[in-house]
C-alpha positions as CSV (number, residue, x, y, z in Angstrom):
1,M,-65.8,-235.4,-76.8
2,Y,-63.4,-234.7,-73.9
3,P,-63.6,-237.0,-70.9
4,V,-65.2,-235.5,-67.8
5,W,-61.9,-235.3,-65.9
6,H,-60.5,-233.2,-68.7
7,R,-63.4,-230.8,-68.6
8,V,-63.1,-230.5,-64.8
9,L,-59.4,-229.7,-65.2
10,I,-60.2,-226.9,-67.7
11,L,-62.8,-225.5,-65.3
12,V,-60.3,-225.6,-62.4
13,R,-57.7,-223.8,-64.5
14,F,-60.2,-221.2,-65.5
15,C,-61.1,-220.8,-61.8
16,L,-57.4,-220.2,-60.8
17,M,-56.8,-217.8,-63.7
18,S,-59.9,-215.8,-62.9
19,T,-58.9,-215.6,-59.2
20,A,-55.4,-214.3,-60.2
21,C,-56.9,-211.7,-62.5
22,L,-59.2,-210.4,-59.9
23,A,-56.4,-210.2,-57.4
24,V,-54.2,-208.2,-59.9
25,C,-57.1,-205.8,-60.6
26,D,-57.7,-205.3,-56.9
27,V,-54.0,-204.4,-56.3
28,A,-54.0,-202.0,-59.3
29,A,-57.2,-200.3,-58.0
30,N,-55.6,-199.8,-54.6
31,A,-52.1,-198.8,-55.8
32,S,-52.2,-195.4,-54.2
33,P,-51.1,-193.9,-51.9
34,V,-47.9,-195.8,-51.2
35,T,-45.7,-195.5,-48.1
36,Y,-42.1,-195.0,-49.0
37,Q,-39.2,-195.7,-46.7
38,F,-35.8,-194.1,-47.0
39,S,-32.5,-194.2,-45.1
40,G,-29.1,-192.6,-45.2
41,T,-25.9,-192.0,-43.2
42,V,-24.7,-188.6,-42.1
43,Q,-21.4,-187.5,-43.5
44,F,-21.5,-183.8,-42.6
45,G,-22.8,-182.6,-39.3
46,S,-23.7,-185.4,-36.8
47,T,-21.3,-187.7,-38.6
48,G,-22.1,-191.4,-38.6
49,Q,-25.7,-191.1,-37.4
50,A,-28.3,-192.9,-39.4
51,L,-31.3,-191.3,-41.0
52,V,-34.4,-193.6,-41.2
53,G,-37.9,-192.4,-42.3
54,T,-41.1,-192.8,-44.2
55,F,-43.7,-190.7,-46.0
56,D,-46.9,-191.3,-48.0
57,Y,-46.6,-190.9,-51.7
58,D,-49.7,-190.5,-53.9
59,P,-49.1,-190.5,-57.6
60,A,-52.5,-188.8,-58.1
61,T,-51.3,-185.6,-56.4
62,P,-52.4,-182.7,-58.6
63,G,-49.8,-180.3,-59.9
64,S,-48.3,-179.0,-63.1
65,G,-44.9,-178.1,-64.6
66,G,-43.2,-180.8,-62.5
67,V,-44.3,-179.2,-59.2
68,F,-46.7,-181.1,-57.0
69,P,-47.7,-179.5,-53.6
70,T,-48.5,-182.1,-51.0
71,A,-49.7,-182.3,-47.4
72,A,-47.6,-185.4,-46.8
73,V,-45.3,-185.6,-43.8
74,F,-41.9,-187.1,-43.3
75,H,-41.7,-189.3,-40.2
76,F,-38.1,-190.0,-39.3
77,S,-35.3,-190.5,-36.8
78,L,-31.8,-189.2,-36.8
79,G,-29.5,-191.3,-34.7
80,S,-31.0,-191.8,-31.3
81,T,-33.5,-188.9,-31.8
82,T,-36.8,-190.5,-32.8
83,G,-40.3,-189.3,-33.5
84,L,-39.3,-186.4,-35.7
85,T,-41.5,-184.9,-38.4
86,A,-41.1,-182.5,-41.2
87,L,-43.4,-181.3,-44.0
88,V,-42.8,-182.8,-47.5
89,E,-44.4,-179.6,-48.8
90,S,-43.9,-180.4,-52.5
91,I,-42.5,-182.9,-55.0
92,H,-40.4,-181.4,-57.8
93,I,-39.6,-183.3,-61.0
94,T,-37.2,-181.9,-63.7
95,N,-37.3,-184.0,-66.8
96,G,-34.2,-183.1,-68.8
97,E,-33.5,-183.9,-72.5
98,A,-31.1,-186.9,-72.5
99,L,-30.0,-186.2,-76.1
100,L,-28.9,-182.7,-75.1
101,G,-27.3,-183.8,-71.9
102,D,-29.8,-182.1,-69.6
103,P,-30.1,-183.8,-66.2
104,D,-33.1,-185.1,-64.4
105,R,-33.9,-184.1,-60.8
106,L,-36.2,-185.2,-58.1
107,S,-36.7,-183.1,-55.0
108,L,-38.8,-183.7,-51.9
109,G,-39.2,-181.5,-48.8
110,G,-37.8,-178.2,-47.9
111,T,-34.9,-176.5,-46.1
112,L,-37.0,-174.6,-43.5
113,P,-39.6,-175.8,-41.0
114,A,-42.9,-174.2,-40.3
115,F,-43.0,-170.5,-39.5
116,D,-45.2,-169.8,-36.4
117,G,-45.5,-166.1,-37.2
118,T,-42.4,-165.1,-35.2
119,F,-39.9,-167.9,-35.4
120,F,-39.0,-171.1,-37.3
121,N,-39.4,-174.0,-35.1
122,G,-39.0,-177.7,-35.6
123,Y,-37.3,-179.8,-38.3
124,A,-36.9,-179.5,-42.1
125,L,-35.9,-182.5,-44.3
126,S,-35.1,-182.5,-48.0
127,L,-34.3,-185.4,-50.3
128,E,-32.5,-184.5,-53.6
129,F,-31.8,-186.9,-56.5
130,F,-29.7,-185.9,-59.5
131,D,-29.3,-187.8,-62.7
132,P,-26.7,-186.3,-65.1
133,T,-27.8,-188.7,-68.0
134,G,-31.3,-187.4,-68.1
135,T,-32.8,-190.9,-68.2
136,A,-34.5,-191.2,-64.7
137,F,-37.8,-189.7,-65.9
138,N,-39.7,-189.8,-69.2
139,S,-41.8,-186.8,-68.4
140,D,-42.5,-184.3,-65.6
141,V,-45.6,-186.2,-64.6
142,L,-45.7,-188.1,-61.3
143,P,-45.0,-191.7,-62.0
144,L,-46.8,-194.6,-60.3
145,V,-43.4,-195.6,-58.7
146,L,-40.6,-193.1,-58.0
147,P,-37.2,-194.2,-59.4
148,P,-34.7,-195.9,-56.9
149,P,-31.4,-194.3,-55.9
150,S,-29.6,-196.4,-58.5
151,A,-31.4,-194.4,-61.3
152,F,-29.5,-191.3,-60.2
153,G,-25.9,-190.3,-60.1
154,T,-26.1,-188.3,-56.8
155,T,-28.5,-188.6,-53.9
156,T,-28.5,-186.3,-50.9
157,F,-30.5,-185.6,-47.8
158,L,-30.4,-182.5,-45.5
159,V,-31.8,-182.3,-42.0
160,R,-32.1,-179.0,-40.3
161,G,-33.4,-178.3,-36.8
162,F,-34.5,-175.0,-35.4
163,I,-35.6,-173.5,-32.0
164,A,-36.8,-169.9,-32.1
165,S,-35.1,-169.5,-35.6
166,I,-31.8,-170.6,-34.2
167,E,-30.4,-173.6,-36.1
168,F,-29.1,-176.4,-33.8
169,E,-29.0,-179.3,-36.3
170,H,-27.5,-179.3,-39.8
171,S,-26.7,-182.8,-41.1
172,S,-26.4,-184.2,-44.6
173,G,-25.3,-187.3,-46.5
174,P,-26.2,-189.6,-49.3
175,V,-29.6,-191.4,-49.5
176,D,-28.8,-195.1,-49.3
177,S,-32.3,-196.5,-49.8
178,F,-35.5,-195.2,-51.2
179,A,-38.4,-197.6,-52.0
180,P,-42.0,-198.4,-51.3
181,Q,-42.7,-200.5,-48.2
182,V,-43.5,-204.1,-49.0
183,A,-46.7,-205.3,-47.3
184,A,-48.9,-208.3,-47.7
185,T,-51.9,-207.5,-50.0
186,P,-55.2,-208.9,-48.6
187,L,-57.4,-210.8,-51.1
188,P,-60.6,-209.0,-52.1
189,A,-63.6,-210.2,-50.1
190,A,-65.3,-211.6,-53.1
191,L,-62.5,-213.9,-54.2
192,P,-63.1,-216.8,-51.8
193,L,-66.8,-216.8,-52.7
194,F,-66.0,-216.6,-56.4
195,T,-63.5,-219.5,-56.2
196,T,-65.8,-221.6,-54.1
197,G,-68.6,-221.2,-56.6
198,L,-66.6,-222.2,-59.6
199,C,-65.1,-225.2,-57.8
200,G,-68.6,-226.2,-56.7
201,L,-69.8,-226.0,-60.3
202,G,-67.0,-228.3,-61.4
203,F,-68.0,-230.8,-58.7
204,L,-71.7,-230.8,-59.8
205,M,-70.6,-231.4,-63.4
206,Y,-68.6,-234.4,-62.3
207,R,-71.5,-235.8,-60.2
208,R,-74.0,-235.4,-63.1
209,H,-71.7,-237.2,-65.5
210,R,-71.3,-240.1,-63.0
211,R,-75.1,-240.4,-62.6
212,L,-75.6,-240.4,-66.4
213,A,-72.9,-243.0,-66.8
């Protein structure tokens, strides 16, 4: 028979493994939506200015044929101009056939802002990713995580600004970064209680063994 210290050690290990498993399950269950952040530098237009922004990505967004309409909004800044917004409108995925040399594409946003019935007013932002090797996607279904810029051969953003349908801003450049925001994941509320209970059980087993001894 194993000594009591060995049995307590096994119980503690089981406690830690169970806690880790519950944490992983909780993260998986709350994996969507995810806030993506992106950045780029203007090469044509307002040259040298930085584009920095975010948007919420939900891999459960319904759609078909690689087209996924969304109500998500870009929140971004261009140079010193902050607090800008633009509709994402839809996410388009083109899954080419790599063996045939067909490219993959990822497109977000549009080239025109909202139409108020008379004029186009506000900003439009589009992000375009092009992979000539056709290996960025395995299908035209939304993935849990969108590929990074390194998965594509060409990345481009376009910012357009309008007042009364008159365009006053037209800037474009490469997308330098495009990734989910990293945030601390809180532990599920039940985890501390679960861990305390298991550790308490181990302590009771140890006390019982000492009394019998």
